[in-house]
C-alpha positions in Angstrom: 0.0 0.0 0.0 1.4 3.4 -0.9 1.5 6.3 1.5 -1.1 8.0 -0.5 -3.6 5.4 0.6 -3.4 6.8 4.1 -5.5 9.7 2.8 -8.4 7.6 1.7 -11.6 8.1 3.8 -12.7 5.4 6.3 -16.3 4.8 7.2 -17.3 3.9 10.8 -20.3 2.0 12.0 -21.8 5.2 13.5 -21.5 8.8 12.6 -19.3 10.5 10.0 -16.5 8.9 8.2 -12.8 9.6 9.0 -11.4 11.8 6.3 -8.1 9.8 6.3 -6.3 7.1 8.3 -4.6 9.3 10.9 -5.9 9.4 14.5 -4.3 11.5 17.2 -3.5 9.3 20.1 -4.8 10.3 23.6 -1.8 12.1 24.9 -1.4 12.8 28.7 0.0 16.3 29.0 -0.7 17.5 32.6 -1.7 21.0 31.6 -5.3 21.3 32.8 -6.5 23.2 35.8 -6.3 21.4 39.2 -10.1 21.0 39.3 -10.2 19.3 36.0 -11.1 22.4 34.0 -9.7 22.8 30.5 -7.0 25.4 30.6 -5.8 27.9 28.0 -2.9 25.5 27.4 -5.4 22.6 26.6 -7.2 24.9 24.2 -4.1 26.0 22.4 -2.9 22.4 22.1 -6.2 21.3 20.6 -6.3 24.3 18.3 -2.9 23.3 17.0 -3.6 19.6 16.3 -7.1 20.5 14.9 -5.3 22.2 12.1 -2.9 19.3 11.6 -4.8 17.2 9.2 -6.0 14.4 11.5 -9.2 12.5 10.8 -10.0 12.0 14.5 -8.5 13.5 17.6 -8.8 12.1 21.1 -8.3 14.2 24.2 -6.0 13.2 26.9 -7.2 10.8 29.6 -10.2 12.6 31.2 -11.3 11.3 34.5 -15.0 10.4 35.0 -15.0 10.8 38.8 -13.2 13.3 40.9 -11.8 10.6 43.1 -10.6 8.7 40.0 -7.8 11.1 39.3 -4.5 9.5 38.3 -2.1 12.4 37.8 -1.6 16.1 38.5 -3.5 18.6 36.2 -5.7 16.0 34.7 -8.6 17.0 32.5 -12.0 16.2 34.0 -15.5 15.3 32.8 -17.0 14.4 36.1 -19.0 17.6 36.4 -21.3 19.7 34.2 -19.1 22.6 35.2 -16.5 21.2 32.8 -18.8 21.5 29.8 -17.8 25.0 28.7 -14.1 24.1 28.3 -14.9 20.8 26.7 -17.3 22.4 24.3 -14.6 24.9 23.2 -12.3 21.9 22.5 -14.9 20.1 20.5 -15.6 23.2 18.5 -11.9 23.8 17.7 -11.7 20.2 16.4 -14.8 20.5 14.3 -13.6 23.8 12.8 -10.5 22.0 11.7 -12.5 19.5 9.8 -11.8 16.4 12.0 -13.8 14.1 14.3 -13.4 14.3 18.0 -13.5 12.0 21.0 -13.0 12.3 24.8 -10.9 9.5 26.3 -12.8 8.4 29.4 -10.6 7.4 32.3 -10.6 6.2 35.9 -7.4 5.4 37.7 -8.7 2.6 39.8 -6.2 1.3 42.3 -3.7 3.9 41.0 -5.9 6.9 41.9 -3.6 9.4 43.6 -4.5 10.3 47.2 -2.0 13.2 47.1 -4.4 14.8 44.5 -7.6 13.9 46.2 -7.9 10.5 44.5 -9.3 7.5 46.3 -7.7 4.1 45.3 -10.4 1.8 44.0 -8.9 -1.7 43.7 -10.6 -4.8 42.3 -9.0 -6.9 45.1 -8.2 -6.6 48.8 -4.5 -7.2 48.4 -3.7 -4.7 45.6 -3.3 -1.6 47.8 -2.3 -2.2 51.5 -5.1 -1.2 53.8 -7.6 -0.6 51.1 -10.5 -3.1 50.6 -11.7 -4.1 47.2 -14.6 -2.1 45.7 -18.0 -3.5 46.7 -20.2 -4.5 43.8 -22.3 -1.4 44.1 -19.2 0.8 43.8 -18.2 -0.9 40.6 -21.7 -0.2 39.3 -21.4 3.5 40.3 -18.1 3.9 38.5 -19.6 2.1 35.4 -22.4 4.7 35.5 -19.9 7.5 35.8 -18.2 6.4 32.6 -21.6 6.5 30.9 -22.4 9.9 32.4 -19.0 11.1 31.1 -20.0 10.0 27.6 -23.3 11.8 27.8 -21.4 15.0 28.8 -19.0 14.5 25.9 -22.0 14.3 23.5 -23.5 17.4 25.1 -20.2 19.2 24.6 -20.3 18.4 20.9 -17.8 15.6 20.6 -18.4 13.0 18.0 -17.7 10.2 20.4 -15.7 8.8 23.3 -12.8 6.4 23.6 -13.0 4.1 26.6 -9.6 3.8 28.3 -9.1 0.0 28.9 -5.3 0.1 28.9 -2.2 0.4 31.1 -3.6 -1.1 34.3 -6.2 1.6 34.9 -9.5 0.4 36.3 -11.0 -1.4 33.3 -7.6 -3.0 32.5 -7.2 -3.9 36.1 -10.5 -5.8 36.2 -9.4 -7.7 33.1 -6.3 -9.0 34.9 -6.3 -12.3 36.8 -3.4 -11.0 38.7 -5.2 -7.9 40.0 -8.8 -9.3 40.1 -9.6 -12.2 42.5 -13.2 -11.1 43.0 -16.0 -13.6 43.6 -18.9 -11.4 42.5 -20.2 -11.0 38.9 -17.1 -8.9 38.1 -14.5 -11.5 38.9 -13.5 -15.1 38.3 -14.1 -16.2 34.6 -12.8 -14.2 31.7 -16.4 -13.3 30.9 -16.9 -11.9 34.4 -13.6 -9.9 34.4 -14.6 -8.4 31.1 -18.1 -7.5 32.3 -17.1 -4.1 33.6 -15.8 -3.0 30.2 -18.7 -4.5 28.3 -21.3 -2.8 30.6 -19.6 0.5 30.1 -19.6 0.2 26.3 -23.1 -1.1 26.2 -24.3 1.6 28.5 -22.8 4.4 26.4 -24.4 2.9 23.2 -27.7 2.8 25.0 -27.6 6.3 26.5 -26.0 8.3 23.7 -27.3 9.1 20.2 -27.3 6.7 17.2 -24.5 8.6 15.5 -22.2 8.7 18.6 -18.9 6.9 18.1 -17.3 4.6 20.6 -13.6 3.6 20.6 -11.8 1.3 23.0 -8.1 1.5 23.9 -6.6 -1.8 24.8 -3.1 -2.6 26.0 -1.8 -6.2 26.2 1.4 -5.8 28.2 2.2 -5.8 32.0 -0.3 -5.7 34.8 -0.8 -9.5 34.7 -2.8 -9.3 31.5 -3.1 -12.5 29.5 -2.8 -12.2 25.7 -4.9 -15.2 24.9 -7.7 -13.9 27.1 -7.6 -10.4 25.7 -7.8 -11.9 22.2 -10.9 -13.8 23.2 -12.6 -10.7 24.7 -11.7 -8.6 21.7 -13.0 -11.2 19.3 -16.4 -11.1 21.1 -16.5 -7.3 21.1 -15.7 -7.1 17.4 -18.1 -9.9 16.5 -20.9 -8.1 18.3 -19.8 -4.7 16.8 -20.0 -3.1 20.2 -17.5 -0.4 19.2 -16.6 1.7 16.2 -12.8 1.3 16.5 -10.2 -0.6 18.5 -7.1 1.4 19.5 -4.3 -1.0 20.2 -1.9 0.7 22.6 1.4 -1.1 21.8 4.7 0.4 23.0 6.1 -0.8 19.7 3.9 -1.7 16.7 6.6 -4.0 15.4 7.0 -6.1 18.6 7.0 -9.9 18.6 5.1 -12.0 21.2 7.7 -13.6 23.5 5.8 -16.5 25.0 2.6 -18.4 25.1 0.3 -19.5 22.3 1.3 -16.8 19.9 5.1 -16.9 20.5 7.1 -15.6 17.6 4.1 -13.9 16.0 3.8 -10.1 15.6 1.7 -8.8 18.4 -0.3 -6.7 16.0 -1.2 -9.7 13.9 -2.8 -11.4 16.9 -5.5 -8.8 16.7 -5.6 -7.9 13.0 -6.3 -11.5 12.2 -9.6 -11.4 14.2 -12.7 -11.1 12.0 -13.7 -7.5 12.6 -17.0 -7.1 10.7 -17.6 -3.3 10.6 -15.2 -2.4 13.4 -12.0 -0.6 12.5 -8.7 -1.6 14.0 -5.6 0.6 14.4 -2.4 0.8 16.5 0.0 3.1 18.1 3.6 2.4 18.9 6.7 4.1 17.5 5.1 5.3 14.3 7.6 8.0 13.5 7.6 8.1 9.7 5.4 8.2 6.7 6.7 4.8 5.4 6.0 3.1 8.8 2.5 4.4 8.7 2.0 3.0 5.3 3.5 -0.4 6.2 1.0 -0.8 9.0 -1.9 -0.6 6.5 -0.3 -3.6 4.8 -0.1 -5.3 8.2 -3.8 -5.2 8.6 -4.5 -1.8 10.2 -7.4 0.4 9.1 -5.8 3.5 10.6 -2.7 4.5 12.7 -2.5 6.5 16.0 0.1 9.1 16.2 1.6 9.9 19.6 5.2 11.0 20.0 5.5 12.0 16.4 2.5 14.3 16.9 4.1 16.0 19.9 7.2 16.7 17.8 5.3 17.9 14.8 1.6 18.9 15.4 0.7 18.5 11.8 2.3 15.1 11.2 -0.5 14.1 8.7 0.2 17.2 6.6 3.9 16.5 6.7 3.3 13.0 5.4 1.0 14.3 2.7 3.6 16.7 1.5 6.5 14.1 1.7 5.8 10.3 1.5 9.3 9.8 2.9 8.8 12.2 5.9 10.6 11.1 9.1 10.1 12.6 12.5 13.0 14.5 14.2 15.3 12.2 16.0 14.8 11.9 19.7 15.7 13.3 22.2 15.1 16.9 21.3 15.9 20.1 23.1 13.1 21.7 25.1 13.6 24.8 23.0 12.6 22.9 19.9 9.3 21.9 21.5 8.7 25.4 22.9 9.3 27.0 19.5 6.8 24.5 18.0 4.1 25.8 20.4 4.2 23.3 23.2 3.4 24.8 26.7 5.9 24.6 29.5 3.5 22.3 31.4 3.5 19.9 28.4 7.3 20.1 28.1 7.8 19.4 31.8 5.5 16.4 31.4 7.6 15.1 28.5 10.8 15.6 30.6 9.6 12.6 32.6 9.6 10.4 29.5 12.9 8.6 29.0 14.9 9.9 26.0 12.3 12.5 24.8 13.7 15.8 26.0 17.5 16.3 26.2 18.4 16.2 29.9 19.1 19.7 31.2 18.1 21.5 27.9 16.4 24.8 28.2 
């Protein structure tokens, strides 16, 4: 597939089509207000990427309960008071010609008490001194995800992306290592996936027929079992519960190291699943036009741009202009990011990423 094929439209099960195959990944940036309100820095970031040629842009992880906060200066969607700022973000994306989605998030057992978070573990042993969530609390958080989706729709977003990755609450419940429950949310694979399924089904039920639903899935660490996740994903795709699957791989080229699929490309474990009308894409070190094109050949319907989008806010336009475009080599100086329009808050967040910002650079 040539790089030019990345600019073909892509229909989704619900709502408008993607104008091309580029999706902006949900990028944590820690630049919101401390009450979850969208800041001027959030608005400027969204304004920049909205002009960058993406087909669909996801917000950063946006917490659905005040107590579910995972990191400082996290964007919130747990209150109607957040609607004006969220509406402005959705409007900027629409004016740029792209589709928009809020990534819905709850930190689960990793909720940060220093920021007012309340750890919400699936099991008693996960956080010392903290008991597992009772069933009714799981159902409350489920309903908070659904309420967040309804706020996103009210704010003018085209959809939401449910954060089921990186050991946050939905991922945590999937893990046999972190979930030893004996209620309907624990035990069998079906029960451990129930939380996620109920969130997705609830959003589809409560939001409009054109509202789009994505699901971000990671397959590494936190005791997650690849074979189980493939089984759960196959069911979700077969039932067409979502519009798109966002595979959050650290490296889109990685090879499975053990188990049933040992020696196989991790991506292929999921692209080989019959997907009906659901679209499948991946993130993971996509730093050049050619790599993006290769992933179409490897079975992806779209690609998610993360680090390359931080380095160059209009990555899709760069690729369109040059089919051999490559991102700047990492690490980069803070000055480079600043001159490109990144806020100091965002830059400070990226200093915490290994080998992204040159240590000590101004």
